[in-house]
C-alpha positions in Angstrom: 0.0 0.0 0.0 2.9 2.3 0.9 4.6 1.6 -2.4 1.4 2.1 -4.3 0.8 5.5 -2.7 4.4 6.6 -3.5 3.9 5.5 -7.1 0.6 7.4 -7.4 2.1 10.6 -5.9 5.2 10.4 -8.2 2.9 10.1 -11.2 0.9 13.2 -10.1 4.1 15.2 -9.7 5.3 14.2 -13.2 1.9 15.2 -14.7 1.5 18.5 -12.9 5.0 19.9 -13.1 5.4 20.8 -16.8 7.2 23.5 -18.6 5.2 26.5 -20.0 5.8 29.8 -21.6 4.2 32.8 -19.9 1.1 32.8 -17.8 -0.8 29.6 -18.2 -4.3 30.9 -19.1 -3.0 33.2 -21.9 -0.8 30.2 -23.1 -3.9 28.0 -23.2 -5.8 30.8 -25.0 -3.0 31.1 -27.6 -3.0 27.3 -28.0 -6.8 27.3 -28.7 -6.3 30.2 -31.1 -3.5 28.4 -32.9 -5.5 25.2 -33.1 -8.6 26.9 -34.6 -6.5 28.9 -37.1 -4.4 25.9 -38.1 -7.6 24.0 -38.9 -9.0 26.9 -41.0 -5.7 27.0 -43.0 -5.5 23.2 -43.4 -9.2 22.6 -44.4 -9.9 25.7 -46.5 -6.5 27.5 -47.1 -8.0 30.6 -45.3 -6.7 33.0 -42.7 -9.1 34.0 -39.9 -11.1 37.1 -40.7 -12.9 37.2 -37.4 -12.4 35.4 -34.1 -14.9 34.8 -31.3 -13.8 33.7 -27.8 -15.9 32.2 -25.0 -14.3 31.5 -21.7 -15.2 30.7 -18.1 -15.3 33.3 -15.4 -12.1 32.4 -13.7 -10.3 31.9 -17.0 -11.2 35.5 -18.1 -10.2 36.8 -14.7 -6.8 35.2 -14.7 -5.9 36.2 -18.3 -7.3 39.7 -18.4 -4.3 41.8 -17.4 -1.2 39.7 -17.7 1.7 40.4 -20.0 2.6 38.0 -22.9 6.0 36.6 -23.7 7.9 38.2 -26.6 5.3 40.8 -27.0 4.2 44.2 -25.6 0.5 43.1 -25.8 -1.5 42.1 -22.8 -4.6 40.1 -22.0 -6.8 37.3 -23.3 -7.9 38.6 -26.7 -4.3 39.4 -27.6 -3.1 35.9 -26.5 -5.8 34.3 -28.7 -4.9 36.5 -31.8 -1.1 36.0 -31.3 -1.7 32.2 -31.2 -3.9 32.4 -34.3 -1.5 34.5 -36.3 1.8 32.8 -35.4 1.2 29.8 -33.1 1.9 26.1 -33.8 -0.4 23.8 -31.7 2.4 21.3 -31.5 4.3 23.7 -29.2 1.6 23.1 -26.5 1.8 25.7 -23.7 5.0 27.1 -25.2 3.0 28.3 -28.2 3.8 31.9 -27.5 7.6 31.3 -28.0 7.2 31.9 -31.8 6.1 35.5 -31.6 8.1 37.9 -33.8 7.8 41.7 -34.3 6.1 41.0 -37.6 3.5 38.6 -36.1 2.9 41.0 -33.2 2.3 43.8 -35.7 -0.2 41.7 -37.6 -1.9 40.8 -34.3 -2.1 44.4 -33.3 -3.9 45.3 -36.5 -6.4 42.5 -36.0 -7.1 43.8 -32.5 -7.2 47.5 -33.5 -9.8 46.6 -36.2 -11.9 45.0 -33.4 -12.2 41.7 -35.3 -12.1 39.6 -32.1 -14.9 39.5 -29.4 -15.0 37.9 -26.0 -18.0 36.5 -24.0 -18.4 34.9 -20.6 -19.6 31.3 -20.8 -21.7 30.6 -17.7 -21.8 27.1 -16.4 -18.5 26.1 -18.1 -15.8 24.2 -16.4 -13.4 26.3 -14.4 -10.7 25.9 -17.0 -12.5 26.5 -20.3 -11.9 28.5 -23.5 -13.5 28.1 -26.9 -12.1 29.9 -29.9 -14.0 30.2 -33.2 -12.1 31.3 -36.3 -14.2 32.4 -39.3 -13.5 33.2 -42.9 -15.5 33.2 -46.2 -18.5 31.4 -44.6 -16.4 28.7 -42.9 -15.6 28.3 -39.2 -13.5 26.1 -37.0 -14.0 25.8 -33.3 -11.3 24.7 -30.8 -12.2 24.0 -27.2 -9.8 23.5 -24.3 -11.3 22.4 -21.0 -10.4 21.0 -17.6 -6.6 21.2 -18.1 -4.7 24.1 -19.8 -3.4 21.9 -22.6 -6.3 19.5 -23.0 -7.9 19.9 -26.4 -11.5 18.7 -25.7 -12.8 19.1 -29.3 -12.2 20.6 -32.7 -15.1 21.2 -35.0 -14.9 22.2 -38.7 -18.1 23.7 -40.1 -20.1 22.0 -37.3 -18.5 18.6 -37.8 -16.6 17.1 -34.9 -13.1 16.2 -36.2 -11.2 15.3 -33.1 -11.8 14.8 -29.4 -8.2 14.5 -28.1 -6.0 15.2 -25.1 -2.7 17.0 -25.4 -0.8 13.8 -26.3 -3.4 12.7 -28.9 -5.1 10.0 -26.9 -8.9 9.7 -27.0 -10.4 10.9 -23.8 -13.8 11.0 -22.1 -15.7 14.3 -21.9 -15.0 14.5 -18.1 -11.5 14.5 -16.6 -10.7 11.9 -14.0 -9.8 13.1 -10.5 -6.2 13.9 -9.9 -6.4 11.7 -6.8 -8.9 9.0 -7.8 -8.3 7.1 -4.6 -8.8 10.1 -2.3 -6.5 12.9 -1.2 -3.3 12.0 0.5 -2.9 12.9 4.1 0.1 15.0 5.3 1.5 11.9 6.9 1.4 10.1 3.5 2.9 13.1 1.7 5.7 13.3 4.3 6.4 9.6 4.0 6.5 10.0 0.2 9.0 12.8 0.3 11.2 10.9 2.8 11.2 7.6 1.1 10.9 8.1 -2.7 13.9 7.2 -4.7 15.9 10.4 -5.2 16.7 9.4 -8.8 12.9 9.2 -9.5 12.4 12.9 -8.5 15.5 14.3 -10.2 13.2 16.2 -12.6 12.3 18.4 -9.6 15.8 19.7 -9.6 15.5 20.6 -13.2 12.3 22.4 -12.4 14.0 24.4 -9.7 16.9 25.3 -12.2 14.4 26.5 -14.8 12.5 28.6 -12.4 15.6 30.0 -10.7 16.9 31.0 -14.2 13.7 33.1 -14.6 14.3 34.7 -11.2 17.9 35.6 -11.9 16.9 37.0 -15.3 14.3 39.2 -13.7 16.7 40.6 -11.1 19.0 41.8 -13.9 16.1 43.5 -15.8 13.2 45.8 -15.0 10.0 43.7 -15.1 6.6 44.8 -13.8 6.6 46.7 -10.5 9.9 45.1 -9.5 8.8 43.5 -6.2 11.7 41.1 -6.2 14.4 43.8 -6.8 12.9 45.9 -4.0 12.4 43.1 -1.6 15.9 41.7 -1.9 17.4 44.9 -0.5 15.8 44.0 2.9 17.8 40.7 3.1 20.9 42.1 4.9 21.9 42.3 8.6 20.0 39.2 9.7 20.9 35.8 11.0 22.1 33.3 8.3 18.8 31.5 8.2 16.6 34.6 8.1 18.9 36.1 5.5 18.5 33.0 3.4 14.7 33.0 3.8 14.4 36.7 2.8 16.5 36.2 -0.3 14.4 33.1 -1.1 11.3 35.3 -0.8 12.7 38.0 -3.0 13.9 35.6 -5.7 10.4 34.0 -5.9 8.8 37.5 -6.3 11.4 38.4 -8.9 10.5 35.3 -11.0 6.8 36.3 -10.8 7.8 39.9 -11.8 9.3 38.5 -15.0 6.6 36.0 -15.8 3.6 38.4 -15.3 5.3 41.0 -17.4 5.8 38.6 -20.4 9.4 37.4 -20.0 10.4 35.1 -22.9 11.9 32.5 -20.5 10.0 29.3 -19.7 8.7 28.3 -16.3 7.8 24.9 -14.8 4.2 25.1 -13.6 2.5 23.4 -10.6 -1.3 22.7 -10.8 -1.5 24.6 -14.0 0.1 27.7 -12.6 3.5 29.2 -13.2 3.3 31.3 -10.1 2.6 28.3 -8.0 5.5 26.4 -9.7 7.8 29.3 -8.8 6.5 29.5 -5.2 7.1 25.8 -4.5 10.5 25.6 -6.1 12.5 28.8 -6.1 12.4 29.6 -2.3 13.1 26.0 -1.4 16.1 25.8 -3.8 17.5 29.1 -2.5 17.3 28.1 1.1 18.9 24.7 0.3 21.8 26.4 -1.3 22.3 29.0 1.5 22.4 26.3 4.2 24.5 23.8 2.2 21.8 21.1 2.0 22.6 18.0 0.1 21.1 17.4 -3.4 19.0 14.6 -1.9 17.7 16.8 0.9 16.7 19.4 -1.7 15.0 16.9 -3.9 12.9 15.6 -1.0 12.0 19.1 0.2 10.9 19.9 -3.4 8.9 16.7 -3.5 7.1 17.6 -0.3 6.5 21.3 -1.3 5.2 20.3 -4.7 2.9 17.5 -3.7 1.4 19.5 -0.8 0.6 22.4 -3.2 -0.9 20.1 -5.8 -3.1 18.4 -3.2 -4.4 21.7 -1.8 -5.0 23.1 -5.3 -7.0 20.1 -6.4 -9.2 20.4 -3.3 -9.9 24.1 -3.7 -10.1 24.1 -7.5 -7.3 25.1 -9.9 -8.9 28.5 -10.5 -10.8 30.0 -7.6 -11.3 33.1 -5.5 -8.5 32.1 -3.1 -5.0 33.1 -4.2 -3.0 30.2 -5.6 0.3 31.7 -4.4 -1.0 31.5 -0.8 -2.0 27.8 -1.1 1.3 27.0 -2.9 3.2 28.7 -0.1 1.7 26.2 2.4 3.8 23.6 0.4 6.8 26.0 0.5 6.5 26.2 4.3 6.6 22.4 4.5 9.7 22.4 2.2 11.4 24.9 4.5 10.7 22.8 7.6 12.0 19.7 5.8 15.3 21.5 5.0 15.6 22.9 8.5 15.4 19.4 10.0 11.8 19.4 11.1 9.4 16.4 11.0 5.7 15.7 11.1 5.1 17.7 14.3 6.8 20.8 12.9 5.1 20.5 9.5 1.7 20.3 11.2 2.6 23.5 13.1 3.8 25.3 10.0 0.6 24.4 8.0 -1.6 25.6 10.9 0.4 28.8 11.1 -0.2 29.4 7.4 -3.9 28.7 7.6 -4.2 31.0 10.6 -2.3 33.8 8.8 -3.2 34.5 5.2 -6.4 32.5 4.6 -8.7 34.8 2.6 -6.2 36.5 0.3 -8.1 36.8 -2.9 -7.2 36.0 -6.5 -8.1 38.9 -8.8 -6.5 37.4 -11.8 -2.9 37.1 -13.1 -1.1 40.4 -13.4 2.0 42.3 -12.2 0.8 42.5 -8.5 0.9 38.7 -8.2 4.6 39.2 -7.3 3.4 41.2 -4.2 1.2 38.3 -3.2 4.1 35.8 -3.7 6.3 38.0 -1.6 3.8 38.2 1.2 3.0 34.4 1.0 6.6 33.2 1.0 7.4 35.7 3.8 4.6 34.1 5.7 5.9 30.6 4.9 9.3 31.5 6.2 7.8 32.9 9.4 5.6 29.9 9.8 8.5 27.5 9.3 10.8 29.3 11.8 8.0 29.5 14.4 7.2 25.8 13.9 10.9 24.9 14.4 10.8 26.8 17.6 7.8 24.9 18.8 5.2 27.6 18.1 2.0 26.8 16.2 -1.5 28.3 15.9 -3.8 26.5 18.3 -6.8 24.5 17.2 -9.2 27.1 18.9 -7.8 29.9 16.7 -10.5 30.6 14.0 -10.5 28.0 11.3 -7.3 26.4 12.4 -7.7 22.6 12.9 -6.1 20.2 15.3 -3.5 19.3 12.7 -2.6 20.1 9.1 -5.2 17.7 7.6 -8.0 19.3 9.6 -6.8 22.8 8.7 -6.9 22.0 5.0 -10.3 20.5 5.4 -11.5 23.8 6.8 -9.7 25.8 4.1 -11.4 23.8 1.4 -14.8 24.6 3.0 -14.0 28.3 3.1 -13.3 28.3 -0.7 -15.9 25.9 -2.0 -18.8 26.9 0.3 -18.0 30.4 1.3 -16.2 32.3 -1.5 -18.3 31.7 -4.7 -20.0 35.1 -4.4 -16.6 36.7 -3.7 -15.4 35.3 -7.0 -18.3 36.7 -9.0 -17.9 40.1 -7.3 -14.2 40.2 -8.2 -14.8 39.6 -11.9 -17.7 42.1 -11.9 -15.4 44.8 -10.6 -12.6 43.9 -13.1 -15.0 43.9 -16.0 -16.7 47.2 -15.1 -13.6 49.4 -14.1 
């Protein structure tokens, strides 16, 4: 049973930590646009004359204000048009890597002439975008749903041509649960991180390298509102551990600065989110380097940080009214504790400290200020971990905090799924009417 659980969690990590270019929702939008346009060219030798986009509430919210790689354009419509003009669907979520000044100019003309429209699709899955490309009486419709790179259908003049996943395998209309046998407990996740073959999780080290490269690139440039560059100036004159944790926080924020502003460098995502991938890898890798942790210790800390974040994200929903940087940073706190020599008791304390601290931080879409939220969340993770190592944890009678980490996440899930739906609707209404 133990071996089976470890195998299942390893498979989840490999599926969820994939490389993407730019923010994930615009990347998925560009992928849908590229797929619809490619079908129009292949079937009828036509270029799109008009494009219609229908997307779910949270998809629109997350893609509305974010920068795009290799381009000065922003937002969902621009991502779709860039994908339609220059994208190759075979590139998957790296579809925006092919943008050139010439294709950006063509896309800008398309947008300026208002030949693309966007509507909200009520009742759609949380991750949902449908792009219709039209020309000379013909239309092709590409639908991505449930996962950011999952092509659910492609229709040509109303005829279903394919119903495929990203790897070309026939799939049912509903996605299976990420954890079909139930969510792992924190004890199971800790056991996994402690016992999994280090060679089997070496890909986590590659993920950390890719995301750290983005952070280092950002600190040498001027992306967004430069949260990382500003934050790193506060990392001096502290103890070695606190200095390392503050630098770890700043570097995570820096990577988000670059990603939200449209940096051309890739990122390894977690639960469909680059910011969550950054949050669970960069700070953990920085702390490991600063304290001289072994490669195996880092790999196990990354495994714990990543699987905790995936588990919480799958419980609250990939796109929701609760900030993903916060829930990912709960995993980061666990990774910190693991590197600092803590065990189950300290991890329980760290999770309870996080739930007792930043629960309620809202998601108002992907944009430059996500770096501020990552900075706050990772600072909280550092504080939670240090407090936990000193034997200090939020008590079970404090608000929604539970008796242990599992109970606290149960309560957190209820807050999101039962209590914050109206919040989500209000956020999008504000964003759409500003």
